[in-house]
C-alpha positions in Angstrom: 19.5 -28.8 16.0 16.6 -27.3 14.5 15.0 -23.9 15.4 12.4 -25.2 16.5 14.2 -28.0 19.3 16.2 -24.9 20.2 12.5 -23.4 21.1 11.6 -26.3 23.7 15.1 -26.0 26.2 13.8 -23.3 28.2 11.3 -25.7 29.2 13.1 -28.3 29.3 15.5 -26.6 31.7 12.6 -25.8 34.1 11.2 -28.8 34.2 14.5 -30.5 35.1 14.8 -27.2 38.4 11.6 -28.2 39.5 12.5 -32.2 39.5 15.6 -31.0 41.4 14.6 -28.4 44.2 12.3 -29.1 47.3 10.5 -25.7 46.8 7.7 -25.5 44.2 8.1 -23.5 41.3 6.0 -20.9 40.7 5.1 -20.2 37.2 6.3 -16.9 35.5 3.4 -14.7 35.1 2.6 -14.6 31.6 3.1 -11.2 29.5 -0.5 -9.4 28.3 0.5 -9.3 24.9 3.9 -8.9 22.6 5.7 -6.4 21.1 7.6 -6.2 17.6 9.1 -3.6 16.7 9.6 -3.0 13.3 12.1 -0.5 10.9 13.2 0.2 8.2 15.8 2.3 5.9 15.7 3.2 2.7 15.9 5.9 -0.2 13.3 7.4 -1.7 13.2 10.1 -4.7 11.7 11.8 -7.6 12.8 10.0 -11.4 14.1 13.0 -13.6 15.2 10.2 -16.5 11.9 11.5 -18.6 12.5 15.2 -18.3 14.3 16.3 -21.2 17.8 17.6 -19.9 17.0 21.2 -19.9 14.3 20.9 -18.2 16.4 18.9 -15.2 17.2 22.3 -13.5 13.9 23.4 -12.9 13.0 20.6 -11.9 15.8 20.0 -9.3 14.6 23.9 -7.6 10.8 22.7 -8.0 11.3 19.5 -5.5 13.5 20.9 -3.4 11.0 23.7 -2.4 8.5 20.5 -1.6 7.9 20.1 2.2 8.5 17.6 4.4 4.8 16.1 3.9 4.9 15.5 0.2 8.3 13.2 0.8 6.6 11.3 3.6 3.6 10.7 1.5 5.8 9.8 -1.3 7.3 7.3 1.4 4.6 6.1 2.7 3.9 5.0 -1.2 7.4 3.2 -1.2 6.2 1.3 2.3 3.2 0.0 1.1 4.7 -2.1 -1.7 6.1 -4.5 0.9 2.6 -5.1 1.8 1.9 -7.3 -0.3 5.0 -10.1 0.7 3.9 -9.6 4.2 0.7 -9.6 4.2 0.5 -12.8 2.3 4.0 -14.1 3.6 2.5 -17.2 4.9 1.8 -18.2 1.5 5.2 -17.9 0.2 6.7 -20.8 2.5 5.9 -24.0 3.2 4.0 -24.8 6.7 6.9 -26.0 8.5 8.9 -23.4 7.7 7.3 -20.9 11.0 7.0 -18.5 8.8 3.4 -16.5 9.3 2.1 -13.2 8.7 4.3 -10.1 9.4 1.7 -7.1 9.0 2.7 -3.6 8.8 1.6 -1.9 11.4 -1.7 0.7 11.5 -0.5 3.6 9.2 -1.5 6.1 12.1 1.2 4.5 14.1 4.6 4.9 11.5 7.4 7.2 12.5 9.4 8.6 9.6 12.4 10.4 9.7 14.3 12.1 7.0 18.1 11.5 7.0 19.1 14.4 5.8 18.3 17.0 2.6 16.5 15.6 -0.7 19.4 16.5 -3.3 20.1 15.3 -6.8 21.7 11.6 -7.1 22.1 8.9 -9.7 21.1 5.4 -8.9 21.6 2.5 -11.1 22.3 5.5 -13.8 19.0 7.2 -13.1 18.6 10.9 -12.0 16.5 11.5 -8.9 16.2 13.6 -6.4 16.6 11.4 -3.6 16.1 11.4 -0.1 17.6 8.7 2.8 15.0 8.2 5.4 14.4 6.0 8.4 11.0 3.9 9.1 10.1 2.8 12.8 6.7 1.5 14.2 5.9 -1.0 16.9 3.3 -3.9 16.3 1.3 -5.2 19.4 -0.4 -8.2 19.5 -1.5 -11.4 21.7 1.1 -13.1 23.3 0.9 -16.2 21.6 0.9 -14.4 18.2 4.7 -13.3 17.9 6.0 -17.2 17.5 3.0 -18.3 15.3 3.9 -15.3 12.7 7.4 -16.8 13.2 9.2 -19.5 15.0 12.3 -17.2 15.4 10.6 -14.9 17.4 10.9 -16.7 20.5 11.4 -14.2 23.4 13.3 -10.7 23.9 15.8 -9.5 21.2 15.0 -12.4 18.7 14.6 -10.6 15.1 13.8 -11.3 11.5 14.6 -9.6 8.7 12.8 -9.5 5.3 14.3 -8.4 2.2 13.0 -6.4 -0.2 13.8 -4.7 -3.7 11.8 -1.3 -4.5 11.6 1.2 -6.4 13.5 4.6 -5.7 10.7 6.3 -6.9 7.5 4.7 -6.5 5.1 6.5 -8.7 4.3 5.1 -12.0 5.9 1.7 -11.6 3.1 0.2 -13.7 4.0 2.6 -16.8 7.7 1.8 -16.0 8.2 -1.3 -15.6 4.8 -3.4 -16.9 3.5 -6.1 -15.0 7.3 -7.3 -14.0 6.7 -6.6 -10.5 2.6 -7.3 -10.1 2.0 -10.0 -8.6 -1.3 -11.5 -10.4 -2.2 -14.6 -8.0 -5.8 -14.9 -6.9 -6.7 -12.0 -8.1 -9.2 -11.4 -11.2 -7.9 -10.0 -14.2 -7.6 -6.4 -15.4 -7.2 -5.9 -11.6 -3.3 -3.8 -11.5 -3.9 0.1 -12.6 -1.8 3.1 -12.0 -2.8 3.6 -9.0 -2.9 0.7 -7.2 0.3 -0.9 -8.6 2.3 -0.7 -5.7 -0.4 -3.0 -3.4 0.6 -5.7 -6.2 4.1 -5.3 -5.8 6.0 -8.8 -5.3 10.2 -8.1 -6.3 10.1 -12.0 -6.3 8.3 -12.3 -9.5 10.8 -13.7 -12.5 10.5 -13.6 -15.9 8.0 -15.5 -18.2 6.8 -16.9 -15.1 2.7 -17.4 -15.6 0.6 -18.3 -12.6 -0.3 -21.9 -13.6 3.7 -21.9 -13.1 3.6 -21.1 -9.5 4.4 -17.4 -10.9 2.7 -14.2 -10.7 1.9 -13.7 -14.0 -1.3 -13.1 -15.6 -2.1 -10.2 -18.0 -0.5 -10.4 -21.7 2.5 -10.0 -22.5 4.2 -12.2 -19.7 7.1 -9.5 -18.6 10.6 -11.0 -20.0 12.2 -9.3 -17.4 12.3 -10.0 -13.6 11.0 -7.5 -11.0 14.8 -6.3 -9.3 15.8 -6.2 -13.2 13.1 -4.5 -14.5 13.5 -1.7 -11.4 17.3 -1.2 -11.6 17.1 -0.7 -15.7 14.0 1.5 -16.0 13.6 3.1 -12.2 16.3 2.6 -9.9 16.9 0.2 -6.6 17.5 0.2 -2.9 17.7 -3.0 -1.7 16.8 -3.3 2.1 15.1 -4.9 5.2 12.5 -4.9 7.2 12.8 -5.6 10.3 10.6 -7.3 13.2 12.4 -7.7 16.6 10.6 -9.1 19.8 11.1 -6.5 22.9 10.3 -7.5 26.3 6.9 -6.4 27.4 6.8 -2.6 28.2 3.6 -1.7 29.5 3.8 2.2 28.7 5.1 1.0 25.1 2.1 -1.0 24.8 -0.3 1.6 25.9 1.2 4.4 23.4 1.2 2.3 20.4 -2.6 0.8 20.7 -4.9 1.3 18.7 -8.7 0.1 18.3 -10.7 -1.9 20.7 -12.8 -4.8 20.1 -16.4 -5.3 21.2 -16.6 -8.3 23.0 -17.4 -11.7 22.6 -19.1 -10.9 19.3 -17.8 -10.0 15.7 -19.3 -7.0 14.0 -18.6 -5.6 10.7 -18.4 -1.4 9.7 -18.1 -0.3 6.0 -14.9 2.0 6.3 -16.1 5.8 4.5 -11.8 6.2 4.2 -12.4 3.4 1.5 -15.5 4.6 -0.4 -13.4 8.3 0.1 -10.9 6.9 -2.8 -12.8 6.9 -5.8 -12.1 7.5 -9.6 -13.6 8.0 -12.5 -12.0 5.6 -15.2 -13.1 4.1 -18.8 -12.5 1.0 -20.2 -13.6 -1.0 -23.2 -15.6 -4.5 -22.4 -16.2 -6.9 -25.2 -19.1 -9.2 -24.9 -17.4 -11.9 -23.6 -16.0 -10.2 -21.1 -16.0 -11.4 -17.3 -17.3 -8.1 -16.1 -20.6 -8.6 -18.3 -21.3 -12.6 -17.0 -20.7 -10.8 -13.6 -23.2 -8.3 -14.2 -20.5 -5.4 -13.2 -21.3 -3.1 -16.5 -24.9 -2.9 -18.4 -23.2 -3.5 -21.6 -20.7 -4.4 -23.9 -18.6 -1.6 -25.3 -16.8 1.7 -23.7 -18.3 2.3 -20.4 -17.5 4.8 -17.8 -16.7 3.4 -14.5 -16.7 4.6 -11.3 -13.9 2.6 -9.0 -13.4 2.5 -5.7 -12.2 0.9 -2.4 -14.8 -1.2 -0.4 -13.3 -1.9 3.1 -15.1 -4.2 5.5 -13.7 -3.7 9.2 -14.6 -6.4 11.6 -14.8 -4.2 15.2 -15.0 -7.7 17.0 -12.8 -9.9 19.2 -14.8 -12.5 17.5 -13.4 -13.8 13.8 -16.9 -13.2 10.9 -16.0 -16.0 9.5 -17.5 -18.7 6.4 -14.2 -21.0 6.5 -14.0 -23.5 4.1 -15.5 -22.8 1.1 -14.9 -25.7 -0.9 -16.8 -28.5 -2.3 -19.1 -29.9 -0.1 -18.6 -27.7 2.5 -21.4 -26.0 4.8 -21.5 -22.6 2.9 -21.7 -24.3 -0.2 -24.2 -26.6 0.6 -26.4 -23.8 1.6 -25.9 -21.4 -0.9 -24.1 -18.8 0.6 -21.2 -19.1 -1.6 -21.4 -20.0 -5.8 -17.8 -20.1 -8.1 -17.6 -17.2 -10.8 -16.4 -19.3 -13.8 -14.6 -16.2 -14.9 -13.0 -15.2 -12.0 -12.0 -19.1 -10.9 -13.2 -18.1 -7.1 -15.9 -18.8 -4.5 -17.7 -15.5 -4.2 -19.4 -14.7 -1.3 -22.8 -14.0 -2.7 -24.0 -11.4 -0.5 -21.4 -9.4 0.1 -22.2 -5.9 -0.3 -24.5 -3.8 -2.6 -23.0 -0.7 -4.5 -24.6 2.4 -5.3 -24.3 6.0 -6.8 -27.3 8.8 -7.1 -30.8 9.0 -6.0 -34.1 7.6 -6.0 -34.8 6.6 -9.7 -31.5 7.8 -10.6 -29.3 5.4 -8.8 -27.0 3.4 -10.2 -25.5 0.2 -8.6 -25.9 -3.3 -8.0 -25.2 -6.3 -5.5 -21.6 -7.6 -5.7 -20.1 -11.4 -4.7 -16.6 -11.4 -3.5 -13.8 -13.2 -1.6 -14.4 -12.5 2.4 -10.6 -12.1 3.1 -8.3 -10.4 5.6 -6.0 -8.0 4.1 -4.9 -5.2 6.3 -4.7 -5.1 9.7 -6.3 -2.1 11.0 -6.4 -2.6 14.7 -3.4 -3.0 16.8 -4.1 -4.5 20.5 -3.6 -7.3 22.4 -6.7 -9.1 21.2 -5.6 -8.8 17.4 -4.0 -11.2 15.6 -0.9 -11.3 13.4 -1.6 -14.4 11.7 -4.8 -15.8 10.4 -6.1 -18.8 8.4 -8.1 -16.8 5.5 -7.8 -16.7 1.8 -10.5 -17.2 -1.1 -10.4 -21.1 -0.4 -11.1 -20.3 3.5 -13.2 -17.4 3.8 -13.0 -15.0 7.1 -12.3 -11.7 8.8 -9.9 -11.8 11.2 -10.9 -9.6 14.5 -9.1 -6.8 14.1 -8.8 -6.9 10.9 -10.0 -5.4 7.3 -10.8 -6.7 4.1 -9.7 -4.4 1.7 -11.5 -4.4 -2.0 -9.1 -1.5 -3.6 -10.3 0.9 -6.0 -9.2 -1.0 -9.5 -9.8 -4.8 -9.1 -12.7 -5.9 -11.3 -15.8 -5.6 -11.0 -15.0 -2.9 -7.4 -16.7 0.3 -9.5 -20.3 1.1 -10.3 -21.3 1.5 -14.0 -22.0 5.1 -14.5 -22.6 5.4 -18.6 -25.5 6.2 -18.3 -25.5 10.1 -16.3 -25.6 12.6 -18.4 -23.1 15.1 -18.0 -22.8 17.0 -21.8 -24.0 20.0 -20.3 -23.4 20.1 -16.3 -21.3 18.5 -13.7 -23.7 15.7 -11.4 -22.9 15.7 -7.8 -24.3 12.5 -5.4 -23.3 10.2 -3.2 -21.2 6.7 -4.1 -22.3 3.9 -1.2 -21.2 0.7 -0.4 -23.5 -1.5 2.1 -21.3 -4.3 3.6 -24.0 -7.6 4.6 -26.7 -6.1 3.3 -28.6 -9.2 3.6 -27.3 -10.3 6.7 -25.9 -13.6 5.6 -22.9 -12.9 7.9 -23.5 -13.4 11.4 -22.7 -9.8 13.3 -22.5 -11.4 17.1 -22.8 -14.6 18.1 -22.9 -17.4 15.5 -25.9 -20.2 16.3 -24.8 -23.5 16.8 -26.1 -27.2 17.6 -24.8 -29.0 20.7 -22.0 -30.5 18.9 -21.1 -27.4 18.0 -22.0 -26.7 14.5 -22.6 -23.8 12.9 -26.7 -23.8 12.2 -28.1 -22.3 9.0 -31.7 -20.4 8.4 -32.9 -20.8 4.9 -34.2 -16.9 3.3 -36.5 -15.8 0.8 -33.3 -15.8 -1.6 -32.5 -18.0 -4.3 -29.3 -19.1 -6.9 -30.1 -18.0 -10.4 -30.8 -21.7 -10.6 -33.8 -21.8 -8.4 -32.0 -23.1 -5.1 -32.9 -21.8 -1.4 -30.4 -20.0 -0.1 -29.6 -19.8 3.9 -27.8 -17.5 5.9 -25.9 -18.1 9.4 -28.3 -18.4 12.3 -27.3 -15.3 14.6 -27.4 -13.9 18.0 -27.4 -10.4 16.2 -25.7 -7.7 18.4 -28.1 -4.8 18.7 -27.9 -2.0 16.1 -25.3 -4.4 14.1 -26.2 -3.0 11.1 -26.1 0.8 12.0 -22.4 1.0 10.6 -22.9 -1.0 7.3 -23.3 1.6 4.6 -20.0 3.9 3.9 -20.8 7.1 1.7 -18.9 9.7 0.0 -20.0 12.7 -2.5 -18.7 12.0 -5.8 -18.6 14.8 -8.7 -18.7 13.6 -12.0 -17.9 16.3 -14.5 -18.5 17.8 -17.7 -18.3 15.7 -20.9 -15.9 13.0 -20.4 -13.5 14.0 -17.6 -11.8 11.3 -15.0 -8.7 10.4 -13.1 -6.6 11.5 -16.1 -8.1 15.3 -16.6 -8.0 15.4 -12.5 -5.4 17.5 -11.0 -2.4 16.2 -9.9 -2.4 15.8 -6.1 0.8 13.7 -5.1 3.4 15.8 -7.3 3.2 13.8 -10.2 5.8 14.9 -13.0 6.4 13.6 -16.1 4.7 12.1 -19.4 3.9 9.2 -17.7 1.7 10.6 -15.5 -2.1 9.5 -15.4 -3.4 13.1 -14.0 -3.5 16.7 -14.8 -4.0 16.0 -18.6 -6.4 18.4 -20.9 -7.7 17.7 -24.4 -6.0 19.4 -27.3 -8.7 20.8 -29.5 -11.6 18.3 -31.1 -11.6 14.5 -32.0 -10.0 14.2 -35.1 -11.3 11.9 -37.9 -9.3 9.1 -39.9 -9.7 6.3 -42.2 -9.7 3.3 -39.6 -6.2 1.1 -40.2 -4.6 3.7 -42.0 -1.0 5.1 -41.0 -1.2 8.7 -39.9 1.1 11.5 -39.5 0.0 14.1 -36.5 2.1 17.4 -36.4 1.6 19.3 -33.0 3.8 23.0 -32.6 3.9 25.1 -29.3 6.2 24.2 -26.8 10.1 25.0 -25.8 12.8 22.9 -24.2 12.8 24.5 -21.1 8.8 24.0 -20.6 8.5 20.3 -22.5 4.6 19.0 -23.2 3.8 15.6 -22.8 1.1 14.8 -25.6 -0.6 12.2 -25.5 -3.1 10.0 -28.6 -5.9 8.0 -27.4 -8.7 6.1 -29.2 -12.4 7.9 -29.1 -15.3 6.0 -28.4 -18.7 6.7 -31.3 -20.8 6.3 -29.0 -19.6 8.2 -25.9 -16.8 10.6 -27.4 -13.7 10.9 -26.3 -11.9 8.9 -24.1 -9.1 10.3 -21.9 -6.6 7.4 -22.0 -3.8 6.2 -19.5 -0.3 6.3 -20.5 -0.8 2.4 -21.1 -3.7 2.3 -23.4 -2.6 5.4 -25.6 -2.1 4.8 -29.4 0.8 7.5 -29.0 2.9 9.7 -26.8 5.6 12.4 -26.9 7.6 14.6 -25.3 7.2 18.0 -27.1 11.1 19.9 -26.7 10.7 22.6 -29.5 8.1 24.4 -32.0 7.1 20.8 -33.7 6.4 17.4 -32.9 5.3 14.8 -35.6 3.9 11.6 -34.0 3.3 8.9 -36.1 0.4 6.4 -35.4 -2.4 3.7 -36.5 -5.7 5.1 -37.1 -8.5 2.9 -34.6 -9.6 0.3 -36.5 -13.5 -0.9 -35.5 -14.1 -2.6 -32.3 -17.6 -3.1 -32.9 -19.9 -2.4 -35.5 -22.6 -4.4 -33.8 -22.6 -1.7 -30.9 -21.4 0.9 -33.1 -17.9 1.2 -32.6 -16.4 1.3 -35.9 -13.2 3.3 -35.5 -12.0 5.8 -37.4 -12.1 8.7 -34.4 -9.2 9.5 -31.7 -8.6 12.6 -29.1 -5.1 14.5 -28.1 -4.5 15.4 -24.3 -1.7 17.4 -22.9 -0.1 18.4 -20.1 3.1 20.1 -18.7 5.8 17.6 -17.5 6.5 20.3 -14.8 3.6 21.7 -13.1 2.9 25.6 -13.8 4.0 25.4 -17.3 1.8 26.2 -20.5 0.4 23.5 -22.2 -1.4 25.4 -25.2 -0.2 22.5 -28.1 -2.0 22.3 -31.2 -1.9 19.3 -33.3 -3.4 18.7 -37.1 -3.3 16.0 -39.6 -0.3 16.0 -42.1 
């Protein structure tokens, strides 16, 4: 007997009882919502393999001093590595399997308890300072949603367990395992980076499987290891489950875990300041045929300085903010609300938002067109669904959910290359304005007698000169009051950014992308020539990471991330020789003729000196 048939047995028994009874049967009162207990038991740690043995004892001693908050923050990053498979869970199964979305509860309702004291442990042959922990929380949603999230959650005591293979150390997962665990499906190329990799993490990714073959991988080279194999080999893995258990209705528990309250009868968008505050400066080279150029995301080909940030749109209303089907012949397409991005291969909502940095004549930025999706459940209450239908193909943001365009996604930035920071830093405001032209209804949608959405012509036109129409709307008073989120940003002197900023999460080792500093002036060489670089001053117990980075003839020094470096080394004595090839020309047409590089250094352990001098042999 199938699970689905079992679900109908209680109802059938009630009908039989009613037919045999002389008394009227009173239907049981319906619960006002549903409660799911969410739990996970796991192990988190800091990998020591990348430190020379002489530095292990000091590292262990320093990690032993870390407070509970340090470990809790690292635990949160490991838990977030489950989000991809949970938020997109419905897409991993066939509809008839009855497996929908099972989101994590809002972060503010997470409870984390350490089990013991962090200690030196060997996991899969890797040394960590590690600690066990338990994560618990509670999902609160509409009564009908539990069974939509999974058919097995039919009543109190039923449960679902989702298996996971997670990295013991959630930091530097991209640097250590490449794209082996990165699911790039439905995302533009070049979207995964060192800071957001955990949000693409999918332990189900296999080796040599392209997206075209229903795999995970888009970026080259295609990984030759499965995700579990890569994690075990390069980091150390923990196998665990996220458990969702249906609870009997408990009003006191519901009151204690409730987050947010919808505005009744409307859709209402909010740009979240917390998103814009998640920002960083990075450097990327764009060839002339880059999607970012055709999409208008950068000012020109060549090296560009980018202010990346997260843009989060939260729906505060009880109604979904939806476009619906955006396929060929659909109303949003016919009214030019959306258009196909030939480069990204998705239908983009043309008036998604405006990005800007600076003020007045110095303002930089542009309009952005993206998909309108639901990627994180920010509210936790009886009116916020667990499941929703929204993707890039059927667009919308569900009530109580948010659409997160995380920092690092292609085009999720302001190109700040024109800002002059040769003499001083520049401090100004970064802003995200969602729905600036009111093409999405914040209020209630106008419909005809048959219930079809009405559209109203605007002054906007497509690149082909076709008129663009917006959704007819009975707009909520003050709907635009919270559509702009801002954050003050400091652009440092020279070409500083993420790699040269202080580390904030206790990152250590040579793969970290923070805490580096330039070791002297740029070095010139003959493009394409094999070189030997001699670096001096380091000691075995105070090792130093050395990173050689290609430089730009136009911008100057480029502080590169670990995966972009020409050469890397860990210095443990007075002299280290690095072998490398002098950077070749990228494009003589735009002045990037190669022949220059810079050296960046960082202590592997915070507080150590990194005074290294490097010269060509």
